[in-house]
VMD Tcl script that builds the backbone (N, CA, C; Angstrom):
set m [mol new atoms 450]
animate dup $m
set s [atomselect $m all]
$s set {name element resname resid chain x y z} {
  {N N MET 1 A -4.793 -22.939 -17.991}
  {CA C MET 1 A -4.188 -21.222 -17.874}
  {C C MET 1 A -3.950 -19.866 -19.425}
  {N N ALA 2 A -4.990 -19.419 -19.531}
  {CA C ALA 2 A -4.493 -18.427 -20.673}
  {C C ALA 2 A -3.840 -17.267 -20.136}
  {N N GLN 3 A -2.695 -16.971 -21.332}
  {CA C GLN 3 A -1.842 -16.618 -21.404}
  {C C GLN 3 A -1.723 -15.576 -22.180}
  {N N ILE 4 A -1.979 -14.466 -22.283}
  {CA C ILE 4 A -1.526 -12.835 -23.146}
  {C C ILE 4 A -0.658 -11.731 -22.897}
  {N N THR 5 A 0.092 -11.504 -24.007}
  {CA C THR 5 A 1.132 -10.497 -23.562}
  {C C THR 5 A 0.884 -9.500 -24.760}
  {N N LEU 6 A 0.851 -8.428 -24.227}
  {CA C LEU 6 A 0.839 -6.863 -25.731}
  {C C LEU 6 A 1.611 -6.097 -24.750}
  {N N SER 7 A 2.349 -5.165 -26.060}
  {CA C SER 7 A 2.919 -3.969 -25.408}
  {C C SER 7 A 2.456 -2.458 -26.345}
  {N N VAL 8 A 2.868 -1.875 -25.648}
  {CA C VAL 8 A 2.174 -0.515 -26.171}
  {C C VAL 8 A 4.201 0.456 -26.376}
  {N N GLU 9 A 4.205 0.863 -27.518}
  {CA C GLU 9 A 5.225 2.213 -27.315}
  {C C GLU 9 A 4.604 3.257 -27.314}
  {N N ILE 10 A 4.866 4.270 -26.375}
  {CA C ILE 10 A 4.603 5.480 -25.906}
  {C C ILE 10 A 5.615 6.847 -25.572}
  {N N ALA 11 A 5.217 7.823 -26.616}
  {CA C ALA 11 A 5.318 9.019 -26.722}
  {C C ALA 11 A 5.592 9.805 -25.423}
  {N N ALA 12 A 6.680 9.041 -24.729}
  {CA C ALA 12 A 6.785 9.775 -23.368}
  {C C ALA 12 A 7.419 9.402 -22.863}
  {N N PRO 13 A 8.356 9.577 -21.799}
  {CA C PRO 13 A 9.885 9.247 -21.126}
  {C C PRO 13 A 9.079 7.835 -20.036}
  {N N ALA 14 A 10.149 7.327 -19.645}
  {CA C ALA 14 A 9.596 6.248 -18.825}
  {C C ALA 14 A 9.833 6.562 -17.468}
  {N N ASN 15 A 9.936 7.314 -16.857}
  {CA C ASN 15 A 9.709 7.999 -15.785}
  {C C ASN 15 A 8.367 8.162 -15.629}
  {N N LEU 16 A 8.336 9.501 -16.487}
  {CA C LEU 16 A 6.451 9.669 -17.168}
  {C C LEU 16 A 5.643 8.414 -16.991}
  {N N VAL 17 A 5.913 7.808 -17.516}
  {CA C VAL 17 A 5.329 6.583 -17.710}
  {C C VAL 17 A 4.883 5.987 -16.413}
  {N N GLY 18 A 6.103 5.667 -15.726}
  {CA C GLY 18 A 5.766 4.907 -14.369}
  {C C GLY 18 A 4.983 5.212 -13.257}
  {N N ALA 19 A 4.695 7.111 -13.089}
  {CA C ALA 19 A 4.124 7.507 -12.517}
  {C C ALA 19 A 3.204 7.096 -12.525}
  {N N LEU 20 A 2.365 6.474 -13.727}
  {CA C LEU 20 A 0.913 6.300 -13.406}
  {C C LEU 20 A 1.015 5.013 -12.833}
  {N N PHE 21 A 1.481 4.535 -12.165}
  {CA C PHE 21 A 1.660 2.863 -12.311}
  {C C PHE 21 A 1.561 3.505 -10.627}
  {N N ILE 22 A 0.359 4.501 -9.586}
  {CA C ILE 22 A 0.441 3.984 -8.254}
  {C C ILE 22 A -0.930 4.314 -7.908}
  {N N PRO 23 A -1.386 3.717 -6.851}
  {CA C PRO 23 A -2.820 3.811 -6.909}
  {C C PRO 23 A -3.842 4.523 -7.250}
  {N N GLN 24 A -3.618 5.503 -6.303}
  {CA C GLN 24 A -3.953 7.047 -7.019}
  {C C GLN 24 A -3.882 7.143 -8.398}
  {N N ARG 25 A -3.471 6.856 -9.232}
  {CA C ARG 25 A -3.629 7.012 -10.793}
  {C C ARG 25 A -4.125 5.729 -12.260}
  {N N MET 26 A -4.010 4.747 -11.155}
  {CA C MET 26 A -4.427 3.912 -11.942}
  {C C MET 26 A -5.331 3.544 -12.649}
  {N N PRO 27 A -6.382 4.288 -11.563}
  {CA C PRO 27 A -8.077 4.027 -12.206}
  {C C PRO 27 A -8.207 5.365 -13.273}
  {N N TYR 28 A -7.258 6.117 -13.862}
  {CA C TYR 28 A -7.292 6.540 -14.453}
  {C C TYR 28 A -7.602 6.192 -15.997}
  {N N TRP 29 A -6.529 5.148 -16.404}
  {CA C TRP 29 A -6.320 4.371 -17.277}
  {C C TRP 29 A -6.722 3.128 -16.876}
  {N N TYR 30 A -6.792 2.316 -16.144}
  {CA C TYR 30 A -6.923 1.105 -16.080}
  {C C TYR 30 A -8.061 0.479 -15.508}
  {N N GLY 31 A -9.126 -0.208 -16.010}
  {CA C GLY 31 A -10.167 -0.575 -15.932}
  {C C GLY 31 A -11.430 0.403 -16.518}
  {N N GLN 32 A -11.136 1.476 -17.036}
  {CA C GLN 32 A -11.831 2.705 -17.309}
  {C C GLN 32 A -13.630 2.157 -17.859}
  {N N GLU 33 A -13.497 0.776 -18.614}
  {CA C GLU 33 A -15.629 0.236 -19.371}
  {C C GLU 33 A -15.992 0.030 -17.668}
  {N N MET 34 A -15.424 0.513 -16.725}
  {CA C MET 34 A -15.397 -0.745 -15.556}
  {C C MET 34 A -15.683 0.561 -14.264}
  {N N ASP 35 A -15.058 1.795 -14.866}
  {CA C ASP 35 A -15.654 3.162 -13.686}
  {C C ASP 35 A -15.219 2.614 -12.606}
  {N N CYS 36 A -13.483 1.821 -12.582}
  {CA C CYS 36 A -13.232 1.213 -11.151}
  {C C CYS 36 A -13.097 2.223 -10.082}
  {N N ARG 37 A -12.216 1.779 -9.347}
  {CA C ARG 37 A -11.772 2.663 -7.807}
  {C C ARG 37 A -10.685 1.302 -7.094}
  {N N PHE 38 A -9.556 1.986 -6.667}
  {CA C PHE 38 A -8.760 0.770 -5.930}
  {C C PHE 38 A -9.269 1.503 -4.370}
  {N N GLU 39 A -9.257 0.184 -3.600}
  {CA C GLU 39 A -8.775 0.562 -2.038}
  {C C GLU 39 A -7.616 -0.554 -1.546}
  {N N VAL 40 A -7.084 0.409 -0.768}
  {CA C VAL 40 A -5.428 -0.405 -0.880}
  {C C VAL 40 A -5.066 -0.259 0.622}
  {N N GLN 41 A -4.611 -1.426 0.962}
  {CA C GLN 41 A -4.050 -1.597 1.826}
  {C C GLN 41 A -3.723 -0.798 3.142}
  {N N ARG 42 A -4.084 -0.752 3.935}
  {CA C ARG 42 A -3.624 0.609 5.329}
  {C C ARG 42 A -3.541 2.024 4.491}
  {N N GLY 43 A -4.232 2.450 3.319}
  {CA C GLY 43 A -4.522 3.109 2.257}
  {C C GLY 43 A -2.982 4.006 2.080}
  {N N ALA 44 A -2.152 2.855 1.651}
  {CA C ALA 44 A -0.820 3.085 1.460}
  {C C ALA 44 A -1.177 4.048 -0.189}
  {N N ASP 45 A -0.034 4.823 -0.519}
  {CA C ASP 45 A -0.045 5.870 -1.517}
  {C C ASP 45 A 0.846 4.961 -2.717}
  {N N GLU 46 A 1.342 3.709 -2.182}
  {CA C GLU 46 A 2.644 3.585 -3.472}
  {C C GLU 46 A 2.675 1.773 -3.435}
  {N N PHE 47 A 2.619 0.999 -4.454}
  {CA C PHE 47 A 2.377 -0.200 -4.048}
  {C C PHE 47 A 3.459 -0.822 -3.537}
  {N N GLN 48 A 3.384 -2.126 -2.984}
  {CA C GLN 48 A 4.728 -3.206 -2.574}
  {C C GLN 48 A 4.268 -4.232 -2.718}
  {N N PRO 49 A 5.587 -5.126 -2.394}
  {CA C PRO 49 A 5.229 -6.166 -2.973}
  {C C PRO 49 A 4.072 -7.232 -1.063}
  {N N GLY 50 A 3.432 -7.846 -1.301}
  {CA C GLY 50 A 2.367 -7.885 -0.173}
  {C C GLY 50 A 1.226 -6.998 0.094}
  {N N LEU 51 A 1.098 -5.931 -0.361}
  {CA C LEU 51 A 0.196 -4.824 -0.433}
  {C C LEU 51 A -1.055 -5.983 -0.912}
  {N N LYS 52 A -2.291 -5.494 -0.106}
  {CA C LYS 52 A -3.602 -6.450 -0.878}
  {C C LYS 52 A -4.521 -4.864 -1.516}
  {N N VAL 53 A -4.691 -5.219 -2.604}
  {CA C VAL 53 A -5.321 -3.866 -3.596}
  {C C VAL 53 A -6.913 -4.954 -3.899}
  {N N LYS 54 A -8.017 -3.863 -3.310}
  {CA C LYS 54 A -9.233 -4.470 -3.992}
  {C C LYS 54 A -9.626 -3.218 -5.026}
  {N N ILE 55 A -9.795 -3.762 -5.915}
  {CA C ILE 55 A -10.524 -2.967 -7.401}
  {C C ILE 55 A -12.198 -3.547 -7.145}
  {N N ILE 56 A -12.297 -2.294 -7.676}
  {CA C ILE 56 A -13.918 -2.735 -7.434}
  {C C ILE 56 A -14.793 -1.422 -8.685}
  {N N GLY 57 A -15.865 -1.791 -9.133}
  {CA C GLY 57 A -16.220 -1.110 -10.630}
  {C C GLY 57 A -17.458 -2.487 -10.967}
  {N N GLN 58 A -17.895 -1.357 -11.897}
  {CA C GLN 58 A -19.448 -2.246 -12.337}
  {C C GLN 58 A -19.063 -2.030 -13.556}
  {N N LEU 59 A -19.535 -3.692 -13.986}
  {CA C LEU 59 A -19.871 -4.022 -15.774}
  {C C LEU 59 A -21.186 -4.760 -15.824}
  {N N ALA 60 A -21.818 -3.880 -16.688}
  {CA C ALA 60 A -22.910 -4.384 -17.273}
  {C C ALA 60 A -24.474 -4.396 -16.064}
  {N N LYS 61 A -23.975 -3.516 -15.320}
  {CA C LYS 61 A -24.992 -2.956 -14.269}
  {C C LYS 61 A -24.504 -3.907 -13.263}
  {N N ARG 62 A -23.557 -4.316 -13.041}
  {CA C ARG 62 A -22.925 -5.415 -12.447}
  {C C ARG 62 A -22.211 -5.121 -11.154}
  {N N GLU 63 A -21.936 -5.004 -9.634}
  {CA C GLU 63 A -21.020 -4.852 -9.335}
  {C C GLU 63 A -19.840 -5.979 -9.221}
  {N N VAL 64 A -18.532 -5.375 -9.804}
  {CA C VAL 64 A -17.321 -6.605 -10.301}
  {C C VAL 64 A -16.506 -6.377 -9.162}
  {N N SER 65 A -15.917 -7.303 -8.425}
  {CA C SER 65 A -14.248 -6.961 -7.605}
  {C C SER 65 A -13.177 -7.606 -7.931}
  {N N LEU 66 A -12.481 -7.700 -7.693}
  {CA C LEU 66 A -11.580 -8.292 -7.400}
  {C C LEU 66 A -10.188 -8.035 -6.827}
  {N N VAL 67 A -9.473 -8.597 -5.829}
  {CA C VAL 67 A -8.761 -8.762 -4.429}
  {C C VAL 67 A -7.506 -9.038 -5.447}
  {N N ALA 68 A -6.792 -8.399 -5.606}
  {CA C ALA 68 A -5.117 -8.517 -5.373}
  {C C ALA 68 A -3.808 -8.436 -5.006}
  {N N VAL 69 A -3.261 -9.089 -4.756}
  {CA C VAL 69 A -2.035 -8.804 -3.817}
  {C C VAL 69 A -0.380 -8.500 -4.799}
  {N N VAL 70 A 0.014 -7.012 -5.157}
  {CA C VAL 70 A 1.348 -6.951 -5.465}
  {C C VAL 70 A 2.613 -8.066 -4.905}
  {N N THR 71 A 2.869 -8.446 -5.927}
  {CA C THR 71 A 3.769 -9.403 -5.922}
  {C C THR 71 A 5.781 -9.592 -6.054}
  {N N GLU 72 A 5.383 -8.219 -7.223}
  {CA C GLU 72 A 6.522 -7.439 -7.396}
  {C C GLU 72 A 6.354 -6.027 -7.865}
  {N N TYR 73 A 7.098 -5.099 -7.107}
  {CA C TYR 73 A 7.191 -4.190 -7.581}
  {C C TYR 73 A 8.306 -3.073 -7.459}
  {N N LYS 74 A 8.784 -2.484 -8.447}
  {CA C LYS 74 A 9.974 -1.515 -8.817}
  {C C LYS 74 A 9.451 -0.521 -9.180}
  {N N ARG 75 A 9.637 0.286 -8.285}
  {CA C ARG 75 A 9.191 2.214 -8.613}
  {C C ARG 75 A 9.311 2.456 -10.076}
  {N N GLY 76 A 8.560 2.956 -10.805}
  {CA C GLY 76 A 8.696 3.453 -12.201}
  {C C GLY 76 A 9.244 2.064 -13.351}
  {N N ARG 77 A 9.177 1.054 -13.213}
  {CA C ARG 77 A 9.593 -0.136 -14.434}
  {C C ARG 77 A 8.917 -1.430 -13.952}
  {N N LEU 78 A 8.609 -1.978 -12.944}
  {CA C LEU 78 A 7.748 -2.803 -12.866}
  {C C LEU 78 A 6.737 -2.951 -11.884}
  {N N LEU 79 A 5.374 -4.251 -12.697}
  {CA C LEU 79 A 4.083 -4.081 -11.363}
  {C C LEU 79 A 3.507 -5.045 -11.221}
  {N N GLU 80 A 3.321 -6.039 -10.617}
  {CA C GLU 80 A 3.340 -7.313 -10.787}
  {C C GLU 80 A 2.181 -8.079 -9.706}
  {N N TRP 81 A 0.780 -8.117 -9.784}
  {CA C TRP 81 A -0.152 -8.750 -9.246}
  {C C TRP 81 A -0.544 -9.968 -9.026}
  {N N ARG 82 A -1.566 -10.634 -7.961}
  {CA C ARG 82 A -1.404 -11.888 -8.353}
  {C C ARG 82 A -3.409 -11.867 -7.942}
  {N N PHE 83 A -4.686 -12.529 -8.640}
  {CA C PHE 83 A -5.729 -11.524 -8.334}
  {C C PHE 83 A -6.557 -12.925 -8.679}
  {N N ARG 84 A -7.579 -12.514 -7.934}
  {CA C ARG 84 A -8.890 -13.643 -7.342}
  {C C ARG 84 A -10.264 -13.059 -7.842}
  {N N ASP 85 A -11.204 -12.412 -8.638}
  {CA C ASP 85 A -12.422 -11.977 -8.644}
  {C C ASP 85 A -13.540 -12.705 -7.876}
  {N N SER 86 A -14.063 -11.806 -7.837}
  {CA C SER 86 A -15.605 -12.509 -7.166}
  {C C SER 86 A -16.312 -13.548 -8.116}
  {N N TYR 87 A -15.977 -14.200 -9.053}
  {CA C TYR 87 A -16.500 -15.272 -9.917}
  {C C TYR 87 A -14.908 -16.186 -9.661}
  {N N GLY 88 A -14.224 -16.176 -9.254}
  {CA C GLY 88 A -13.672 -17.374 -9.199}
  {C C GLY 88 A -12.761 -17.355 -10.153}
  {N N VAL 89 A -12.424 -16.238 -10.828}
  {CA C VAL 89 A -11.429 -15.829 -11.701}
  {C C VAL 89 A -10.094 -15.782 -11.299}
  {N N SER 90 A -9.051 -16.497 -11.154}
  {CA C SER 90 A -7.992 -15.919 -10.538}
  {C C SER 90 A -6.695 -16.143 -11.866}
  {N N GLY 91 A -5.707 -15.644 -11.355}
  {CA C GLY 91 A -4.447 -14.745 -12.303}
  {C C GLY 91 A -3.485 -13.813 -12.235}
  {N N MET 92 A -2.572 -13.416 -12.778}
  {CA C MET 92 A -1.579 -12.589 -12.482}
  {C C MET 92 A -1.378 -11.575 -14.154}
  {N N GLN 93 A -1.243 -10.044 -13.771}
  {CA C GLN 93 A -0.543 -8.849 -14.446}
  {C C GLN 93 A 0.454 -8.317 -13.752}
  {N N ARG 94 A 1.493 -8.372 -15.062}
  {CA C ARG 94 A 2.588 -7.814 -15.007}
  {C C ARG 94 A 2.746 -7.002 -15.958}
  {N N TRP 95 A 3.028 -5.864 -15.322}
  {CA C TRP 95 A 3.083 -4.505 -16.499}
  {C C TRP 95 A 5.266 -4.347 -16.150}
  {N N GLU 96 A 5.460 -4.263 -17.345}
  {CA C GLU 96 A 7.083 -3.848 -17.372}
  {C C GLU 96 A 7.221 -2.702 -18.242}
  {N N ILE 97 A 8.256 -1.477 -17.892}
  {CA C ILE 97 A 8.367 -0.740 -18.206}
  {C C ILE 97 A 9.516 -0.216 -18.631}
  {N N GLN 98 A 9.473 -0.399 -19.794}
  {CA C GLN 98 A 11.840 -0.433 -20.050}
  {C C GLN 98 A 11.459 0.889 -21.191}
  {N N PRO 99 A 12.459 1.544 -21.123}
  {CA C PRO 99 A 13.088 2.698 -21.788}
  {C C PRO 99 A 13.428 2.269 -23.219}
  {N N VAL 100 A 12.892 3.349 -24.033}
  {CA C VAL 100 A 13.386 2.954 -25.402}
  {C C VAL 100 A 13.623 4.503 -26.281}
  {N N GLY 101 A 15.172 4.691 -26.201}
  {CA C GLY 101 A 15.753 6.054 -25.982}
  {C C GLY 101 A 15.056 6.827 -25.330}
  {N N LYS 102 A 13.940 7.570 -25.651}
  {CA C LYS 102 A 13.521 9.049 -25.113}
  {C C LYS 102 A 12.410 8.713 -24.645}
  {N N ASP 103 A 11.688 7.369 -25.005}
  {CA C ASP 103 A 10.448 6.635 -24.923}
  {C C ASP 103 A 10.418 5.796 -23.996}
  {N N ALA 104 A 9.533 5.127 -24.520}
  {CA C ALA 104 A 8.944 4.413 -22.980}
  {C C ALA 104 A 8.458 2.566 -23.916}
  {N N ARG 105 A 7.992 1.387 -23.008}
  {CA C ARG 105 A 7.353 0.433 -23.860}
  {C C ARG 105 A 7.373 -0.034 -23.155}
  {N N VAL 106 A 5.731 -0.516 -22.982}
  {CA C VAL 106 A 4.755 -1.210 -21.712}
  {C C VAL 106 A 4.246 -2.455 -22.133}
  {N N VAL 107 A 4.940 -3.447 -21.773}
  {CA C VAL 107 A 4.775 -5.459 -21.703}
  {C C VAL 107 A 4.001 -5.116 -20.686}
  {N N LEU 108 A 2.933 -5.720 -21.377}
  {CA C LEU 108 A 1.551 -6.383 -20.441}
  {C C LEU 108 A 1.639 -7.908 -20.774}
  {N N ARG 109 A 2.316 -8.356 -19.480}
  {CA C ARG 109 A 1.539 -10.412 -19.610}
  {C C ARG 109 A 0.504 -10.014 -18.407}
  {N N ASP 110 A -0.800 -10.674 -18.929}
  {CA C ASP 110 A -1.871 -11.542 -18.473}
  {C C ASP 110 A -2.490 -12.877 -18.884}
  {N N GLU 111 A -2.123 -13.458 -17.116}
  {CA C GLU 111 A -2.524 -14.745 -17.040}
  {C C GLU 111 A -3.748 -15.206 -16.023}
  {N N TYR 112 A -4.374 -15.792 -16.278}
  {CA C TYR 112 A -5.934 -15.911 -16.003}
  {C C TYR 112 A -6.387 -17.813 -16.119}
  {N N GLU 113 A -7.342 -18.105 -15.398}
  {CA C GLU 113 A -7.860 -19.238 -15.418}
  {C C GLU 113 A -8.960 -19.045 -14.939}
  {N N LEU 114 A -9.724 -19.393 -15.786}
  {CA C LEU 114 A -11.428 -19.363 -15.362}
  {C C LEU 114 A -11.993 -20.819 -14.348}
  {N N PRO 115 A -12.736 -21.146 -12.925}
  {CA C PRO 115 A -12.837 -22.078 -12.986}
  {C C PRO 115 A -13.581 -23.105 -13.410}
  {N N GLY 116 A -13.336 -24.188 -13.191}
  {CA C GLY 116 A -14.094 -25.560 -13.753}
  {C C GLY 116 A -14.381 -25.584 -15.637}
  {N N ARG 117 A -14.826 -26.903 -15.904}
  {CA C ARG 117 A -14.673 -27.613 -16.949}
  {C C ARG 117 A -15.658 -26.356 -18.493}
  {N N ILE 118 A -16.480 -25.925 -17.940}
  {CA C ILE 118 A -17.081 -24.789 -18.552}
  {C C ILE 118 A -16.897 -23.462 -18.716}
  {N N GLY 119 A -16.413 -23.053 -17.924}
  {CA C GLY 119 A -15.574 -21.759 -17.242}
  {C C GLY 119 A -14.042 -22.117 -18.779}
  {N N LYS 120 A -13.646 -23.008 -19.044}
  {CA C LYS 120 A -12.327 -23.258 -19.775}
  {C C LYS 120 A -13.427 -23.617 -20.892}
  {N N PHE 121 A -14.199 -24.384 -21.148}
  {CA C PHE 121 A -14.413 -23.971 -22.788}
  {C C PHE 121 A -14.943 -22.503 -22.942}
  {N N TRP 122 A -15.591 -21.798 -21.848}
  {CA C TRP 122 A -15.928 -20.187 -22.705}
  {C C TRP 122 A -14.833 -19.630 -22.768}
  {N N ASP 123 A -13.685 -19.793 -22.137}
  {CA C ASP 123 A -12.541 -19.319 -22.236}
  {C C ASP 123 A -12.334 -19.021 -23.537}
  {N N ARG 124 A -11.825 -20.106 -24.198}
  {CA C ARG 124 A -11.940 -20.224 -25.408}
  {C C ARG 124 A -12.679 -19.552 -26.832}
  {N N ILE 125 A -13.697 -19.895 -26.157}
  {CA C ILE 125 A -14.750 -19.440 -27.574}
  {C C ILE 125 A -15.272 -17.885 -26.879}
  {N N PHE 126 A -15.006 -17.032 -25.992}
  {CA C PHE 126 A -14.827 -15.774 -25.872}
  {C C PHE 126 A -14.176 -14.532 -25.098}
  {N N THR 127 A -13.935 -15.302 -23.399}
  {CA C THR 127 A -13.069 -14.477 -22.944}
  {C C THR 127 A -11.474 -14.216 -23.592}
  {N N GLN 128 A -11.310 -14.975 -23.590}
  {CA C GLN 128 A -9.501 -14.533 -24.396}
  {C C GLN 128 A -9.722 -13.430 -25.374}
  {N N TYR 129 A -10.814 -13.507 -25.871}
  {CA C TYR 129 A -11.339 -12.184 -26.730}
  {C C TYR 129 A -11.279 -11.072 -26.245}
  {N N ALA 130 A -11.913 -11.322 -25.062}
  {CA C ALA 130 A -12.815 -10.172 -24.071}
  {C C ALA 130 A -11.413 -9.409 -23.815}
  {N N VAL 131 A -10.594 -10.448 -22.826}
  {CA C VAL 131 A -9.720 -9.888 -22.203}
  {C C VAL 131 A -8.735 -9.279 -22.822}
  {N N ARG 132 A -8.474 -9.609 -23.808}
  {CA C ARG 132 A -7.029 -9.309 -25.376}
  {C C ARG 132 A -7.774 -7.713 -25.392}
  {N N ALA 133 A -8.623 -7.487 -25.522}
  {CA C ALA 133 A -9.407 -6.273 -26.164}
  {C C ALA 133 A -9.984 -5.326 -24.705}
  {N N ARG 134 A -9.546 -6.038 -23.977}
  {CA C ARG 134 A -9.766 -4.728 -22.706}
  {C C ARG 134 A -8.248 -4.454 -22.234}
  {N N ASP 135 A -7.524 -5.657 -22.265}
  {CA C ASP 135 A -5.818 -4.946 -22.228}
  {C C ASP 135 A -5.261 -4.316 -23.004}
  {N N ARG 136 A -5.877 -4.162 -24.738}
  {CA C ARG 136 A -5.287 -3.092 -25.737}
  {C C ARG 136 A -6.487 -1.553 -25.097}
  {N N ARG 137 A -7.485 -1.434 -24.563}
  {CA C ARG 137 A -7.791 -0.606 -24.463}
  {C C ARG 137 A -7.390 -0.266 -22.728}
  {N N ASP 138 A -6.744 -0.676 -22.083}
  {CA C ASP 138 A -6.088 0.071 -20.991}
  {C C ASP 138 A -4.885 0.231 -21.361}
  {N N LEU 139 A -4.254 -0.161 -22.098}
  {CA C LEU 139 A -3.268 0.287 -22.704}
  {C C LEU 139 A -2.621 1.168 -23.641}
  {N N GLU 140 A -4.291 1.413 -24.366}
  {CA C GLU 140 A -4.217 2.764 -25.221}
  {C C GLU 140 A -4.724 3.853 -24.232}
  {N N HIS 141 A -5.908 3.649 -23.543}
  {CA C HIS 141 A -5.591 4.675 -22.491}
  {C C HIS 141 A -4.786 4.924 -21.812}
  {N N LEU 142 A -3.630 4.694 -21.221}
  {CA C LEU 142 A -2.216 4.624 -20.814}
  {C C LEU 142 A -1.732 5.415 -21.800}
  {N N LYS 143 A -1.795 5.109 -22.854}
  {CA C LYS 143 A -0.965 5.818 -24.202}
  {C C LYS 143 A -1.106 7.047 -24.080}
  {N N ARG 144 A -2.774 7.128 -24.057}
  {CA C ARG 144 A -3.331 8.326 -24.432}
  {C C ARG 144 A -2.842 9.680 -23.475}
  {N N ILE 145 A -2.921 8.933 -22.039}
  {CA C ILE 145 A -2.902 9.929 -20.794}
  {C C ILE 145 A -0.961 10.453 -20.646}
  {N N ALA 146 A -0.723 9.387 -20.849}
  {CA C ALA 146 A 1.324 9.987 -20.448}
  {C C ALA 146 A 1.914 10.714 -22.196}
  {N N GLU 147 A 1.211 10.885 -23.149}
  {CA C GLU 147 A 1.270 10.804 -24.145}
  {C C GLU 147 A 1.093 12.493 -23.967}
  {N N GLN 148 A -0.118 12.776 -23.351}
  {CA C GLN 148 A -0.591 13.866 -23.000}
  {C C GLN 148 A 0.095 14.887 -21.909}
  {N N LYS 149 A 0.491 14.023 -20.708}
  {CA C LYS 149 A 1.202 14.792 -20.045}
  {C C LYS 149 A 2.511 15.091 -20.259}
  {N N GLY 150 A 3.514 13.739 -21.149}
  {CA C GLY 150 A 4.621 14.145 -21.564}
  {C C GLY 150 A 5.000 15.678 -22.841}
}
mol reanalyze $m
mol bondsrecalc $m
mol representation Tube
mol addrep $m
């Protein structure tokens, strides 16, 4: 299983950053390269443990989707979900929002596993780098939006 941990310092209050972690606002910064959309179980307007979220987007002219189940949520402080995508990749993503003075730090932990032996090989030579780059882009989008609002 691959494990990636990244963080970003954001010149905005932690409560403002936390407000971007709701289903309606996440597509503005999460998965922008896929132009993703979120379909939330029962149309919920806020995350909660056990809630299913389907994320759908386009990547290289292909529709990709994953289903995530929220495993931990503390409004404005923490979001964690476990996921499985349409290609059999499964894992967990966890975002922690930490106050740092009047600003915030967001720590992202991403764990995933590609299926099969070929998947493990492919992960070592390509996927880990691509996932790390995607995660950095997502955090930078989050930072840019939060700092514009702050």
